[in-house]
C-alpha beads as a LAMMPS data file, in Angstrom:
LAMMPS data file: protein, C-alpha beads

301 atoms
300 bonds

1 atom types
1 bond types

-500.0 500.0 xlo xhi
-500.0 500.0 ylo yhi
-500.0 500.0 zlo zhi

Masses

1 110.0

Atoms # bond

1 1 1 -22.277 -11.834 -6.009
2 1 1 -20.047 -14.364 -7.510
3 1 1 -21.024 -14.122 -11.092
4 1 1 -20.765 -10.445 -11.288
5 1 1 -17.977 -8.200 -12.710
6 1 1 -15.057 -7.112 -10.582
7 1 1 -14.719 -3.498 -10.414
8 1 1 -11.471 -1.727 -10.442
9 1 1 -11.275 1.862 -9.276
10 1 1 -7.870 3.857 -10.550
11 1 1 -5.987 4.858 -13.666
12 1 1 -5.233 2.326 -16.503
13 1 1 -1.728 4.287 -16.635
14 1 1 -1.109 2.593 -13.175
15 1 1 0.914 -0.474 -13.527
16 1 1 -0.880 -2.540 -10.949
17 1 1 -4.216 -1.842 -12.240
18 1 1 -2.966 -2.799 -15.715
19 1 1 -1.593 -5.897 -14.558
20 1 1 -4.489 -7.003 -12.763
21 1 1 -6.931 -6.140 -15.528
22 1 1 -4.667 -8.414 -17.742
23 1 1 -4.613 -11.160 -15.282
24 1 1 -8.578 -11.102 -15.057
25 1 1 -8.944 -10.960 -18.770
26 1 1 -6.827 -14.150 -18.967
27 1 1 -8.904 -15.852 -16.612
28 1 1 -12.110 -14.685 -18.563
29 1 1 -13.426 -12.690 -15.437
30 1 1 -15.974 -9.895 -16.524
31 1 1 -14.821 -6.386 -14.907
32 1 1 -15.498 -2.682 -15.020
33 1 1 -12.942 -0.178 -14.627
34 1 1 -13.539 3.177 -12.882
35 1 1 -11.272 5.312 -14.891
36 1 1 -9.971 8.092 -12.850
37 1 1 -8.406 9.733 -16.240
38 1 1 -12.148 9.891 -17.335
39 1 1 -13.508 11.513 -14.235
40 1 1 -15.607 14.165 -16.308
41 1 1 -17.337 11.085 -17.951
42 1 1 -18.050 9.566 -14.810
43 1 1 -21.217 9.515 -12.621
44 1 1 -22.240 7.686 -9.801
45 1 1 -25.653 7.023 -7.676
46 1 1 -26.191 5.106 -4.653
47 1 1 -29.068 3.797 -3.519
48 1 1 -29.618 2.756 0.133
49 1 1 -33.215 1.049 1.068
50 1 1 -33.237 -2.315 2.497
51 1 1 -29.970 -3.093 0.493
52 1 1 -27.167 -1.174 -0.823
53 1 1 -27.707 -0.284 -4.472
54 1 1 -27.057 1.918 -7.507
55 1 1 -24.882 2.257 -10.503
56 1 1 -21.698 3.839 -11.551
57 1 1 -21.426 5.047 -15.408
58 1 1 -18.368 5.695 -17.408
59 1 1 -19.010 7.179 -20.862
60 1 1 -21.639 5.173 -22.366
61 1 1 -21.053 1.963 -20.082
62 1 1 -22.930 1.427 -16.882
63 1 1 -22.450 -1.196 -13.933
64 1 1 -25.009 -1.969 -11.337
65 1 1 -23.323 -1.910 -7.924
66 1 1 -25.488 -4.499 -6.280
67 1 1 -23.969 -7.150 -8.721
68 1 1 -20.273 -6.564 -7.961
69 1 1 -18.393 -9.415 -6.822
70 1 1 -15.231 -7.779 -5.842
71 1 1 -13.211 -4.483 -6.032
72 1 1 -9.360 -3.934 -6.541
73 1 1 -9.041 0.006 -5.456
74 1 1 -5.975 2.144 -6.283
75 1 1 -7.484 5.391 -6.465
76 1 1 -4.908 8.297 -7.149
77 1 1 -4.955 11.717 -5.991
78 1 1 -6.311 13.453 -8.859
79 1 1 -5.474 16.941 -7.362
80 1 1 -9.172 18.011 -8.050
81 1 1 -8.091 21.669 -9.414
82 1 1 -9.351 23.720 -6.405
83 1 1 -12.624 24.310 -5.073
84 1 1 -13.871 26.259 -7.782
85 1 1 -13.006 24.437 -10.595
86 1 1 -16.265 22.401 -11.908
87 1 1 -14.123 19.446 -13.446
88 1 1 -11.999 19.204 -10.054
89 1 1 -15.467 19.352 -7.914
90 1 1 -16.997 16.553 -9.929
91 1 1 -13.979 14.385 -9.948
92 1 1 -13.999 14.908 -6.075
93 1 1 -17.707 14.040 -5.796
94 1 1 -17.254 10.963 -7.788
95 1 1 -14.339 9.930 -5.695
96 1 1 -16.234 10.597 -2.320
97 1 1 -19.222 8.607 -3.491
98 1 1 -17.066 5.951 -4.559
99 1 1 -14.943 5.827 -1.270
100 1 1 -18.473 5.744 0.673
101 1 1 -19.630 2.837 -1.270
102 1 1 -16.456 0.762 -0.721
103 1 1 -16.829 1.303 3.120
104 1 1 -20.653 -0.299 2.619
105 1 1 -20.530 -2.913 0.175
106 1 1 -20.619 -6.549 1.185
107 1 1 -18.345 -7.170 -1.711
108 1 1 -14.823 -8.331 -1.329
109 1 1 -12.637 -5.078 -1.272
110 1 1 -8.982 -5.210 -1.928
111 1 1 -8.591 -2.801 0.255
112 1 1 -11.128 -0.491 1.981
113 1 1 -9.673 3.053 2.358
114 1 1 -10.670 2.794 6.018
115 1 1 -7.863 0.060 6.374
116 1 1 -5.567 1.807 4.327
117 1 1 -5.567 4.596 6.913
118 1 1 -3.160 3.041 9.201
119 1 1 -0.207 3.874 6.659
120 1 1 -0.892 7.601 7.034
121 1 1 0.929 7.739 10.353
122 1 1 4.153 5.723 10.377
123 1 1 4.543 5.913 14.291
124 1 1 0.881 4.793 14.541
125 1 1 1.289 1.628 12.306
126 1 1 4.300 0.883 14.281
127 1 1 2.608 0.693 17.418
128 1 1 0.136 -1.510 15.699
129 1 1 2.572 -3.729 14.045
130 1 1 4.435 -4.184 17.684
131 1 1 0.757 -5.248 19.035
132 1 1 0.669 -7.970 16.374
133 1 1 4.007 -9.604 17.903
134 1 1 6.773 -8.063 15.551
135 1 1 9.793 -6.374 16.500
136 1 1 9.892 -2.687 15.323
137 1 1 12.891 -0.393 15.333
138 1 1 13.230 2.013 18.512
139 1 1 11.628 5.191 16.953
140 1 1 11.796 8.618 17.641
141 1 1 9.987 11.520 16.278
142 1 1 11.027 14.870 17.144
143 1 1 11.787 18.707 16.245
144 1 1 14.193 18.972 18.870
145 1 1 17.793 18.588 17.913
146 1 1 19.149 18.012 21.178
147 1 1 16.934 14.959 21.462
148 1 1 18.074 13.824 18.094
149 1 1 21.493 13.923 19.107
150 1 1 20.678 11.673 22.226
151 1 1 19.037 9.220 20.127
152 1 1 21.911 9.143 17.575
153 1 1 24.577 8.562 20.378
154 1 1 22.418 5.964 21.825
155 1 1 22.074 3.738 18.569
156 1 1 25.014 4.942 16.666
157 1 1 23.560 4.317 13.412
158 1 1 20.217 5.704 12.503
159 1 1 17.770 6.200 9.498
160 1 1 15.294 8.940 8.841
161 1 1 12.043 8.980 6.723
162 1 1 8.801 10.787 6.641
163 1 1 6.060 10.170 9.306
164 1 1 3.032 10.490 7.055
165 1 1 2.155 7.922 4.463
166 1 1 3.931 10.137 1.369
167 1 1 6.475 8.204 0.112
168 1 1 10.113 9.160 1.116
169 1 1 13.820 8.085 0.339
170 1 1 14.937 6.388 3.612
171 1 1 18.572 7.642 4.271
172 1 1 21.277 6.881 7.055
173 1 1 21.842 9.975 9.104
174 1 1 25.916 10.910 8.393
175 1 1 28.138 13.252 10.095
176 1 1 27.601 15.870 7.263
177 1 1 23.997 15.881 8.222
178 1 1 24.748 17.438 11.732
179 1 1 24.831 21.173 10.387
180 1 1 21.330 20.714 9.213
181 1 1 19.480 19.614 12.467
182 1 1 18.452 23.065 12.909
183 1 1 15.845 22.515 10.301
184 1 1 14.259 20.283 12.584
185 1 1 12.443 23.066 14.279
186 1 1 9.983 23.412 11.376
187 1 1 9.818 19.998 10.214
188 1 1 9.314 17.067 12.792
189 1 1 11.009 13.874 11.508
190 1 1 10.859 10.303 12.210
191 1 1 14.087 8.671 13.103
192 1 1 14.819 4.892 13.758
193 1 1 17.646 2.576 15.048
194 1 1 19.359 1.302 11.761
195 1 1 18.785 -2.497 11.529
196 1 1 21.362 -4.232 9.445
197 1 1 20.689 -7.171 7.118
198 1 1 19.041 -8.191 3.959
199 1 1 15.575 -6.803 3.051
200 1 1 12.627 -8.727 2.510
201 1 1 9.327 -7.949 0.857
202 1 1 6.315 -10.035 1.528
203 1 1 3.151 -9.872 -0.357
204 1 1 -0.175 -11.228 1.373
205 1 1 -2.826 -11.766 -1.110
206 1 1 -5.853 -13.330 0.421
207 1 1 -4.474 -16.516 1.768
208 1 1 -1.267 -16.690 -0.227
209 1 1 2.108 -15.768 0.436
210 1 1 4.720 -14.093 -1.998
211 1 1 8.227 -13.291 -0.519
212 1 1 11.298 -11.807 -2.273
213 1 1 14.743 -11.184 -1.040
214 1 1 16.313 -7.995 -2.191
215 1 1 20.225 -7.656 -2.255
216 1 1 21.479 -4.053 -2.516
217 1 1 24.062 -1.757 -0.796
218 1 1 21.662 1.138 -0.813
219 1 1 20.071 2.551 2.413
220 1 1 16.623 2.245 0.303
221 1 1 16.846 0.024 -2.586
222 1 1 13.827 1.511 -4.187
223 1 1 15.797 4.172 -5.470
224 1 1 18.909 2.330 -6.005
225 1 1 18.252 2.085 -9.727
226 1 1 18.195 -1.429 -11.589
227 1 1 21.818 -1.848 -11.666
228 1 1 21.822 -1.507 -7.720
229 1 1 19.127 -3.918 -7.043
230 1 1 18.840 -7.825 -7.448
231 1 1 15.766 -9.368 -6.448
232 1 1 15.276 -12.941 -5.741
233 1 1 12.260 -15.410 -4.966
234 1 1 12.127 -16.181 -1.229
235 1 1 10.352 -18.876 0.069
236 1 1 8.856 -17.421 3.279
237 1 1 9.528 -19.902 6.319
238 1 1 6.603 -22.002 7.393
239 1 1 6.525 -20.629 10.752
240 1 1 6.423 -16.813 9.657
241 1 1 3.476 -17.451 7.239
242 1 1 0.746 -17.536 9.721
243 1 1 2.073 -14.380 11.631
244 1 1 2.291 -12.257 8.199
245 1 1 -1.435 -13.310 7.537
246 1 1 -2.250 -12.314 10.999
247 1 1 -0.579 -9.238 10.685
248 1 1 -2.261 -8.158 7.494
249 1 1 -5.885 -9.186 8.890
250 1 1 -5.116 -7.081 12.231
251 1 1 -4.966 -4.335 9.970
252 1 1 -7.900 -5.086 8.081
253 1 1 -6.050 -5.488 4.931
254 1 1 -6.931 -8.217 2.359
255 1 1 -3.787 -7.560 0.437
256 1 1 -0.376 -6.057 1.869
257 1 1 3.092 -5.384 1.091
258 1 1 5.201 -6.117 4.498
259 1 1 8.876 -5.085 4.696
260 1 1 11.260 -6.972 6.729
261 1 1 14.641 -7.534 8.095
262 1 1 15.779 -10.145 10.384
263 1 1 18.042 -8.900 13.155
264 1 1 21.436 -10.404 14.245
265 1 1 19.545 -12.081 17.440
266 1 1 17.373 -13.712 14.681
267 1 1 14.198 -11.810 15.264
268 1 1 12.091 -10.561 12.470
269 1 1 11.856 -6.763 12.394
270 1 1 8.949 -5.005 10.489
271 1 1 9.497 -1.749 9.044
272 1 1 6.183 -0.910 7.454
273 1 1 2.879 -2.652 5.660
274 1 1 1.793 -1.069 2.605
275 1 1 -1.803 -1.129 2.228
276 1 1 -1.663 -0.609 -1.657
277 1 1 1.555 -2.109 -2.808
278 1 1 3.104 -1.373 -6.144
279 1 1 3.687 -5.208 -6.764
280 1 1 4.507 -5.038 -10.116
281 1 1 8.223 -3.814 -9.141
282 1 1 8.769 -7.435 -7.694
283 1 1 6.610 -9.441 -9.880
284 1 1 8.516 -11.483 -12.542
285 1 1 7.735 -10.122 -15.911
286 1 1 7.130 -13.308 -17.465
287 1 1 5.027 -15.337 -15.016
288 1 1 3.404 -12.341 -12.899
289 1 1 2.735 -14.562 -9.780
290 1 1 1.405 -11.508 -7.531
291 1 1 -0.979 -10.127 -10.246
292 1 1 -2.485 -13.690 -11.062
293 1 1 -2.951 -14.239 -7.161
294 1 1 -4.890 -10.832 -6.994
295 1 1 -6.974 -11.794 -10.101
296 1 1 -7.566 -15.306 -8.655
297 1 1 -8.618 -13.675 -5.407
298 1 1 -10.744 -11.108 -7.034
299 1 1 -12.481 -13.572 -9.120
300 1 1 -13.240 -15.821 -6.075
301 1 1 -14.927 -12.766 -4.868

Bonds

1 1 1 2
2 1 2 3
3 1 3 4
4 1 4 5
5 1 5 6
6 1 6 7
7 1 7 8
8 1 8 9
9 1 9 10
10 1 10 11
11 1 11 12
12 1 12 13
13 1 13 14
14 1 14 15
15 1 15 16
16 1 16 17
17 1 17 18
18 1 18 19
19 1 19 20
20 1 20 21
21 1 21 22
22 1 22 23
23 1 23 24
24 1 24 25
25 1 25 26
26 1 26 27
27 1 27 28
28 1 28 29
29 1 29 30
30 1 30 31
31 1 31 32
32 1 32 33
33 1 33 34
34 1 34 35
35 1 35 36
36 1 36 37
37 1 37 38
38 1 38 39
39 1 39 40
40 1 40 41
41 1 41 42
42 1 42 43
43 1 43 44
44 1 44 45
45 1 45 46
46 1 46 47
47 1 47 48
48 1 48 49
49 1 49 50
50 1 50 51
51 1 51 52
52 1 52 53
53 1 53 54
54 1 54 55
55 1 55 56
56 1 56 57
57 1 57 58
58 1 58 59
59 1 59 60
60 1 60 61
61 1 61 62
62 1 62 63
63 1 63 64
64 1 64 65
65 1 65 66
66 1 66 67
67 1 67 68
68 1 68 69
69 1 69 70
70 1 70 71
71 1 71 72
72 1 72 73
73 1 73 74
74 1 74 75
75 1 75 76
76 1 76 77
77 1 77 78
78 1 78 79
79 1 79 80
80 1 80 81
81 1 81 82
82 1 82 83
83 1 83 84
84 1 84 85
85 1 85 86
86 1 86 87
87 1 87 88
88 1 88 89
89 1 89 90
90 1 90 91
91 1 91 92
92 1 92 93
93 1 93 94
94 1 94 95
95 1 95 96
96 1 96 97
97 1 97 98
98 1 98 99
99 1 99 100
100 1 100 101
101 1 101 102
102 1 102 103
103 1 103 104
104 1 104 105
105 1 105 106
106 1 106 107
107 1 107 108
108 1 108 109
109 1 109 110
110 1 110 111
111 1 111 112
112 1 112 113
113 1 113 114
114 1 114 115
115 1 115 116
116 1 116 117
117 1 117 118
118 1 118 119
119 1 119 120
120 1 120 121
121 1 121 122
122 1 122 123
123 1 123 124
124 1 124 125
125 1 125 126
126 1 126 127
127 1 127 128
128 1 128 129
129 1 129 130
130 1 130 131
131 1 131 132
132 1 132 133
133 1 133 134
134 1 134 135
135 1 135 136
136 1 136 137
137 1 137 138
138 1 138 139
139 1 139 140
140 1 140 141
141 1 141 142
142 1 142 143
143 1 143 144
144 1 144 145
145 1 145 146
146 1 146 147
147 1 147 148
148 1 148 149
149 1 149 150
150 1 150 151
151 1 151 152
152 1 152 153
153 1 153 154
154 1 154 155
155 1 155 156
156 1 156 157
157 1 157 158
158 1 158 159
159 1 159 160
160 1 160 161
161 1 161 162
162 1 162 163
163 1 163 164
164 1 164 165
165 1 165 166
166 1 166 167
167 1 167 168
168 1 168 169
169 1 169 170
170 1 170 171
171 1 171 172
172 1 172 173
173 1 173 174
174 1 174 175
175 1 175 176
176 1 176 177
177 1 177 178
178 1 178 179
179 1 179 180
180 1 180 181
181 1 181 182
182 1 182 183
183 1 183 184
184 1 184 185
185 1 185 186
186 1 186 187
187 1 187 188
188 1 188 189
189 1 189 190
190 1 190 191
191 1 191 192
192 1 192 193
193 1 193 194
194 1 194 195
195 1 195 196
196 1 196 197
197 1 197 198
198 1 198 199
199 1 199 200
200 1 200 201
201 1 201 202
202 1 202 203
203 1 203 204
204 1 204 205
205 1 205 206
206 1 206 207
207 1 207 208
208 1 208 209
209 1 209 210
210 1 210 211
211 1 211 212
212 1 212 213
213 1 213 214
214 1 214 215
215 1 215 216
216 1 216 217
217 1 217 218
218 1 218 219
219 1 219 220
220 1 220 221
221 1 221 222
222 1 222 223
223 1 223 224
224 1 224 225
225 1 225 226
226 1 226 227
227 1 227 228
228 1 228 229
229 1 229 230
230 1 230 231
231 1 231 232
232 1 232 233
233 1 233 234
234 1 234 235
235 1 235 236
236 1 236 237
237 1 237 238
238 1 238 239
239 1 239 240
240 1 240 241
241 1 241 242
242 1 242 243
243 1 243 244
244 1 244 245
245 1 245 246
246 1 246 247
247 1 247 248
248 1 248 249
249 1 249 250
250 1 250 251
251 1 251 252
252 1 252 253
253 1 253 254
254 1 254 255
255 1 255 256
256 1 256 257
257 1 257 258
258 1 258 259
259 1 259 260
260 1 260 261
261 1 261 262
262 1 262 263
263 1 263 264
264 1 264 265
265 1 265 266
266 1 266 267
267 1 267 268
268 1 268 269
269 1 269 270
270 1 270 271
271 1 271 272
272 1 272 273
273 1 273 274
274 1 274 275
275 1 275 276
276 1 276 277
277 1 277 278
278 1 278 279
279 1 279 280
280 1 280 281
281 1 281 282
282 1 282 283
283 1 283 284
284 1 284 285
285 1 285 286
286 1 286 287
287 1 287 288
288 1 288 289
289 1 289 290
290 1 290 291
291 1 291 292
292 1 292 293
293 1 293 294
294 1 294 295
295 1 295 296
296 1 296 297
297 1 297 298
298 1 298 299
299 1 299 300
300 1 300 301
């Protein structure tokens, strides 16, 4: 429904949620926040007859779900306190009901949880990225030290990271790490050929493209600290823009953060597609173009 409110699901302490709320407010767009920090005051009722309906209530405020024009979903893992904790069980039930509704609603959802699933397995997502036509680094997932040594010799310089969607610090494997390789037996790890060059982050927000180049000497600039990173707005080449939109769409994502480097051969290498990007790290504090783009997308429905 084009005139209804935008539903936001997450915590107001989460910077992207807070930034989108501010941007929506500046547009005068009505909104309803399902605040996870108030799970004990939250209830959901779903109705499925000829159409999907129901409502969500937070405290004394109630919102009809069939009137929602769009959704911005960044739910956090609440921990739920164990299977016997009443408050945790209630929070889990609220999350489950909203997750089911997100999959069924005809409203625009940024993004459905099912579409975010590809990021739960980095090797699986890498295969999907390759199918979309982007180069991906040569990859090995193993718990075999001998297989890793052979991979290391073949590429000379490699990095390691988690296989799952859990955030990890990307690091280059160094000679000092050789004595730790026996630990692989109990911890299968993902290794990739190191691709030198400048990091680029592109945010696809509906039809809009926002690019940044990142100058840093760190293996993982996200953990380099403010003194070790310089972000520069970057105009994404025209020929690359439709490819990035198509990549996000192929994963079912309305909004995505895409990590790239350009190889020495001029080929665009894609490392990962983040389905729920923490875009405030990249957004200009004065202008906030990505937050405003997200608010425009949600307002359009």
